[in-house]
N, C-alpha and C positions, 0 to 999 in steps of 0.2 A: 626022196629029194629030186627035184627037177634040175637037170643040167642043161646049160646052153653052151654049145661049143662054137667058138669063133676063131677063124684063122687070123683075121686082121681087123683092127678098129682104127678108124680115122675120124678127123673132125668133119664138120658139114661141108667145108670147102674142098675136102680131099687133099689138103696140103700138108698134113702132119698129124701128130697124135692129138687126141682130144684133151681138154682140160677138165678135170673133175674137182669139185670143191673139197672132197676127201678121197683118200686113196682106196680104190677097190681092193679086195683081198681074194686070194685063191682058196681052194678047199681046205688047206692046212691052216688058214687064218692069218697068214702073213701078207703084208701089203705088197701089191704089185708095184715095185719101185720104178719100173721103167715108164710108167704113165706119169704125165704131168699133173701136178696139183697147183692150185692157184696160190699166189702169195700177195701180201699187201705190205707196202712200205710207205712211211711218211717221212720225208726228208727234203732238205734243200738241194741235194745233189743226186744224180742218177744212181739207182741201185746197181750193184755189181752182179754179174752172172745171172740175169733174170731168165725165166723160161717164158715161152709163149703163154699169154693170158695173165701175166703178172701185172698187178695194179700198183700204181705209184701216185701218191698225193705229193705233187711238187710244191712244197710249202713256201719255196722262195718266190714262186710266181702264181700261187693260188690256182693250180690247174690239176685236173685228173688225167692221168696218162695210163695207157695200156700197152704192153709189150707184144708186138705182132711182127713176125718175119724179120727178126734181127734189129728192130728199132722200136723206141717208144713213140706212140702216136697219141695226140691229144683227143680226149673225149669231150665234145662240145655239149654242154648242158643247156638245153633250151628252156628258158624260164617261161615261155608262153604256152608250153604244152603241159598236159597233165594237171591242169588246175592251178599251176604255180602263179606266184605274184607277178603282175605285169604293170609297168609304169607308163604305158601308152595304149592307144586304141584307135579305132577307125574314125573317130571324130576329133578334129583339131579345133581348139578354142583359142581365141585371141582376146585378152582382157584389157579393157580400159585404154590408157595412153592419152597423148596430146594430139589433137587433130587440127589440121589446117582449116577445115570448114568451121569448126567451133571456136578456133583460137583459144582453146582452153582444154583442160583435162576433161575427158568424157567418161561416162559410166557404162558404156556399151560393152557387151560381150558379143562377139561374132564367131561364126564357125564355118568350117569347110570339111569335106571328106578328102583326105590326102590322096586316096585312090582315084578320085574323079575330079578332073580339072574343072574349074569354074569359079565364079565370084562368091564372096562370103555372104552369109545370111545372118540376120539378127537372131541372137540366142536369148538375150535378156539383159539385165543390168547388174552391176556390182553395187555394194552398199554405199561405197564412197568413191567418187571420181578421183583417179590418181594416175600417175605415171611412174616408171622406173621402180616398180615393185618386183615380185618374183612369183613364179607359178610352177606347180608340179602336180602329179596325179598318182593314184594307185590303180588306174585302169577303169575305175568306176566313179570315183569322186575326184574332182580337181580343186586345189586350193590356190588362192591368190592373196599374197600378203605384202604389207609394207607399201612403200612408195611415197610420192610427194603429192599431196592434195593442195590445200591452201597453206598447209604446213606438213611436216613429216608425219607419217602415219604408222601405227602399230597394228592396224586392223588386219585380220585374216578372214577372208570370205571363202565359202565353198559352194560348189554346184554338183549335182549329179549329171555327168556328161551326157547320158542318154535322154535326159528330160530337159527340154528347153524351158527357160524361166529365169527368174531373178535369183541372184546369189543370196545366201543366208550367212549370218555371222557364225564363225567357227571358234574364234578365240583371239588371243593377242600374241604378238611377238614379244621378245624380252624387252625391247625398247622401240621407240619410234625410229624409223630409218628408211633409207632407200638405197638403190644400187646393189642389191644382194644378188647372188647366184643361187639357183635352186635345182634340186634333183631328187629322185626317189628310187627306191628299190621295189616299189609296189606295196610297201608297208609303211616305212618312215618317209616323211617329207623333210628334207634338210635344206636350210637356208644358210648361206655363208657370207661373211664380210659385210660391206656396206658402210654407209655414213650414218652413225647413230647420234641422236641428239639428247636423249633423256639424261644420261649421266656423263658420257664421254665427249659429246660434241665433236666427234672426229671419226675418221675412217678406222674401222676396227678389224681385229682378227677373229672375231667370234663366229663359231659354228653353232647353230641351234636346230632343234628338231621337234616334230610332232608325230604321233601316229595318225595317219590320214583318216582312218575309219572312226576315230574317236575325237569328237570336238573338244577343244581345250587349248590352253596356252602352250607356247613353245617352252622347251627345257634346254639347258646347256648341253652341247655335244662334245665340244673341244675347241681347239684353236687352229687357224690357218698357219702356214709357215711365217707369215707376216701380215700386218694390217693391209687390207686390200678391198677394192670395190670394182664394179663394172667388169666382172668376170663372166664367163660362160660356164654353166653346169651341165654335166651329162652323167650317165650311169649305165651299168648293166645290173644284173640281179644281185651282185655282191659288192661292187666297187663304185664309188662316186668320184668324178673328176671335176676339178675347178681349174679353168684355163685362162691365162692372160690376166688383164686387169690394168688398173691405172699405172701410168708410167710413160708409155705403155710397157707391158711385161710379156715375156715369152714363157713364163713358168707354167707348167702343168703340175698340179698336186692332187693327191688322192686320199680318200678315206675308205675304210671298210664299213659299209653303212650299218650293218647289224651291230657293230661294236663301237660305242662312244669312245672318243679319243682324238688326238691331234692328227693333222694332215701330214703326209709324207711326200717327198719329191717324186714325181713320176717321169718327167722329161721336159722337153722344150717344144714350143710351137715353131713352125717354120718362119713366122713373122711375128714380132712383138705387137700385140694388139690389145685394145680395150674396147668396151661397148660392142663386142661380138655376141653371137648367139650360138647355142648348142642344140644338138639333137642326137639321139642314140637308140639303136636297136639292141638286140641281145648280145652283140659282139663288137660293134663298131661305134665310135663317137666321132661326130662331125662338129667342126667349129667354123662359123660362117661370118664373113664380113668383118665389120669393126673399123677401128680407127688406129692407124699407125702414125706416120707423119701427116697423113691425110686419110680420107676414107678409102677402104680397100674392098675389092670384090672377091678376095681369096676364100677358098674353102680348104680346110685342112682336116686330116683324120688320123686317129690312132685306133689300135685294137685295145679295147677298154681293159681287158684282163692282163695285158702285157705292158709293163712299164717300158718307156722308150720315147723317142722323139716323134713328133708328128710328121706326116708325109703330105705332099700336095695332092689334092683331090680334083680340083677344077676351079671354075669361077662362077660367081653369081651373075645374073643378067645386068646388075648395076652395082656400083660401089656404094655401100650403105653402112651406117652405124646406128645403134640403138633401135634396131628392129628386133624381131623375136622369131624363134623357130621351134618346131616340135615334129612329131613323126607318128606313123603307124608302123607296122612290122616290115614294110617295104620302102616307103617313101618318106623323105623329110621335106617339109614345107617351111619357107622362111618368108615372113610378111612384114611390110612397113619399114620404118627407119628414116633417118635423115640422109639426103643425098645433096649433091652440088646444086640441084634444082629445087631443093626444099623437101618437105615431108612426102614420102612416096606411099602409094596405095598398092604397089606391086607385090604379088605373091609369086615366089619362085618354087621350083620343085626339083629334087634329085632322087635317084634311086640309091639308097644308102650303100648297098654292096657293090655298086658299079661306079668307079671313079669317072668323072667327066663333068662337063659344064651344066649348070642349071638351065632349065627351060621355064618359060613363062607359064604360070598356072592359072592366074586370074587376078582379081582385084579385091582388096579390102573395101569396106563401105566408104572409107575416106582416107586421104593421106594421113598417116598416123606414125608418131614417133614415141618411144618409151612404153609401148604396149608390151604385154608378156603373154607367152603361149604355153599351152600344155594340151594333152590329148587323153581320150578315154573311150570307153565303149559308146557305140551309137545306138544300141538297142539292148 
């Protein structure tokens, strides 16, 4: 039998004992109890007496933690790596809306690359011209549903974000309606709230969803805390947020996207707003503009995984409501909306992980209010 004699074993950093998934044994077969072995705990409170390398699923906050040098540190799970589901991409699309130039709802889809400042270009057309719908993406396919045409619509369109061209029919929403908030985890597309006309003829608390890769009709997901419309929707790979709404409201509520069910209170916005827009990367959600007692230029943010109140981020270049925003992995872009001077064609941009004021990015094809945005792959 070959023997290896070692005087001392340390971890790679040279700061302590290594962590083994099972205890090594000495020649007599007994475990070497002085070496660390990893442990795993799932609980809503911090485990007692952990050793270096101990893993803890913090079930109260949906976080993975590891014990290093006398404290638990969060492990950030990046949904954009390793082939994981992603709800955004390098091409930002703006769907439909009501333009000053046409004095009507338009069927135009336009696009920009958030990483490269410039004006929007034509992408194609939606199947029905409408405003105040909702849009989200799985990183490859973007869907756009509902809104107001000559009447309320239940139509859901889809496009492949990397291929310019006209939208195709995807399916139908549960009812005709407008004023929904939308979000995605890269698999499910979720629409919430809105004004529905088919049966209720009122603002509703309905949350509905589809699997974005599979064309078909919406199914029931659960309920909001209360009937609401004109909210902003954001998400990470696990949790979806709905913020603000008619009133105006300061409420932020959340769902776990993989599990159907009702929304739960998350925290409060810094300013009660409606008609604002949202954008989110893997960790941070932004809420932009909207209407309080009047139009605002406020940008607020939260860490999507951690329930709590919003924090001030900075300001848009103009006070606007009923615009729309989306993002790639670094930048969020916000375009269009109503201002004191009328419908705007301005596109703003911020760096999501760096608080500060927005900078001018470029222009939409025309002043546009009630458009909706999402993003996905450019190639």
